[in-house]
C-alpha angles and dihedrals in degrees: 000000000000122000091231090063087066096045118288116297094005113172115179115232113259088225113028114219097203136037112341144185125211125225121194122188116198113193093189091235101085095279115114123171122202128197133180109206133187109255121225133180116279090015112161129203087253090053089053090051089050092051090050089053090057093057119109088251094027132153131253120226140176128214137196122204128001142251112000090357096056114131129181107230100176141009120197090346095307103125131200113264094209127210112040092343131100119293139171109276126175136207130188116213089347096306121117107244117245096198141048120288086234093069105023105110118210129210129218111284094022117142116218114199120193113192130183102222148091128295111259 
């Protein structure tokens, strides 16, 4: 995502004062990154990932497709392995998502967990 999409030189607050969502990224190697992000109406999981990327110590990610076909193919250089290998999978409030991160809308206080692993 580009910063101008969010209004010029938008920099998300490091500690949001109002409603927030949490995003946790588990690299399956002992490294886990946590972010608290300001929540806004119509915010998708992909928007939250974009906000995390704008942080001073943010993440980098790559996507494929758009809208309801958006797929995360890499986070911080760790790319999906495809097939029966490990891939980036997300859950919201502990439940495996059944739709693309590009259209899944989150609510204030939701916890988004991205894990690099296999579908179980």
